[in-house]
C-alpha positions as MATLAB code, in Angstrom:
seq = 'XXXXXXXXXXXXXXXXXXXXXXXXXXXXXXXXXXXXXXXXXXXXXXXXXXXXXXXXXXXXXXXXXXXXXXXXXXXXXXXXXXXXXXX';
ca = [
     100.840 -106.429  -44.310;
      97.451 -105.113  -45.462;
      96.135 -102.028  -43.761;
      92.658 -101.911  -42.290;
      91.474  -99.522  -45.057;
      92.694 -101.866  -47.786;
      90.949 -104.786  -46.081;
      87.671 -102.820  -46.029;
      88.041 -101.955  -49.709;
      88.656 -105.592  -50.622;
      85.672 -106.715  -48.537;
      83.388 -104.160  -50.183;
      84.625 -105.111  -53.660;
      83.929 -108.793  -52.970;
      80.426 -108.027  -51.682;
      79.615 -105.881  -54.709;
      80.923 -108.577  -57.055;
      78.697 -111.156  -55.356;
      75.541 -109.043  -55.228;
      75.578 -107.364  -58.675;
      75.056 -110.454  -60.832;
      72.077 -111.507  -58.709;
      70.267 -108.185  -59.034;
      70.507 -108.109  -62.840;
      68.670 -111.368  -63.427;
      65.272 -110.104  -64.599;
      63.454 -112.377  -67.009;
      61.784 -110.635  -69.945;
      58.032 -110.952  -70.401;
      56.955 -111.729  -73.954;
      53.475 -110.955  -75.271;
      52.500 -112.697  -78.497;
      49.241 -112.536  -80.375;
      48.150 -113.267  -83.923;
      44.883 -113.344  -85.775;
      42.911 -112.049  -88.700;
      41.602 -108.948  -86.926;
      42.031 -106.733  -83.873;
      39.392 -108.628  -81.891;
      41.377 -111.854  -82.052;
      44.414 -110.302  -80.312;
      42.515 -108.092  -77.855;
      43.194 -110.404  -74.881;
      46.958 -110.160  -75.525;
      46.720 -106.373  -75.855;
      44.858 -106.173  -72.549;
      47.505 -108.355  -70.849;
      50.228 -106.053  -72.216;
      48.429 -102.960  -70.932;
      47.872 -104.480  -67.491;
      51.481 -105.646  -66.995;
      52.914 -102.261  -65.873;
      50.151 -101.819  -63.306;
      46.828 -100.174  -62.743;
      45.307  -97.629  -62.965;
      45.777  -96.121  -66.400;
      47.073  -92.634  -65.564;
      46.677  -91.381  -69.163;
      48.648  -88.135  -69.578;
      48.292  -87.037  -65.956;
      51.270  -85.067  -64.619;
      53.277  -86.751  -61.893;
      54.822  -87.839  -59.767;
      52.368  -90.738  -59.669;
      53.310  -93.662  -57.471;
      51.006  -96.294  -58.961;
      49.713  -97.102  -62.384;
      51.036  -96.621  -65.858;
      51.095  -93.812  -68.427;
      49.113  -94.181  -71.648;
      50.010  -91.577  -74.229;
      47.391  -90.713  -76.826;
      49.668  -90.563  -79.877;
      46.786  -89.935  -82.289;
      45.212  -87.140  -80.272;
      46.387  -84.218  -82.448;
      43.780  -84.543  -85.127;
      43.714  -82.918  -88.526;
      42.618  -79.564  -87.121;
      45.934  -79.123  -85.278;
      48.393  -80.596  -87.797;
      49.752  -79.240  -91.041;
      51.201  -80.936  -94.102;
      53.041  -77.835  -95.323;
      56.621  -77.022  -94.491;
      57.159  -74.032  -92.257;
      59.779  -71.452  -93.089;
];
């Protein structure tokens, strides 16, 4: 005979097995653009930027509950970088 605790464990295991596959069914979003210059793909770039949400929070510290981060990777500039190895 199965104890009440074992019956609960089996019931929970069955529920988890039924729910998990449903929650992992996200469909990927693909952004494709091609053209001879940056202007020709700008609409695709804008769609990609808008997908995570608005507003653009730039490098603002969080927690931020809406919007998306946009990191300025090229913001260092030549004045703050060095090409020589440090010792």
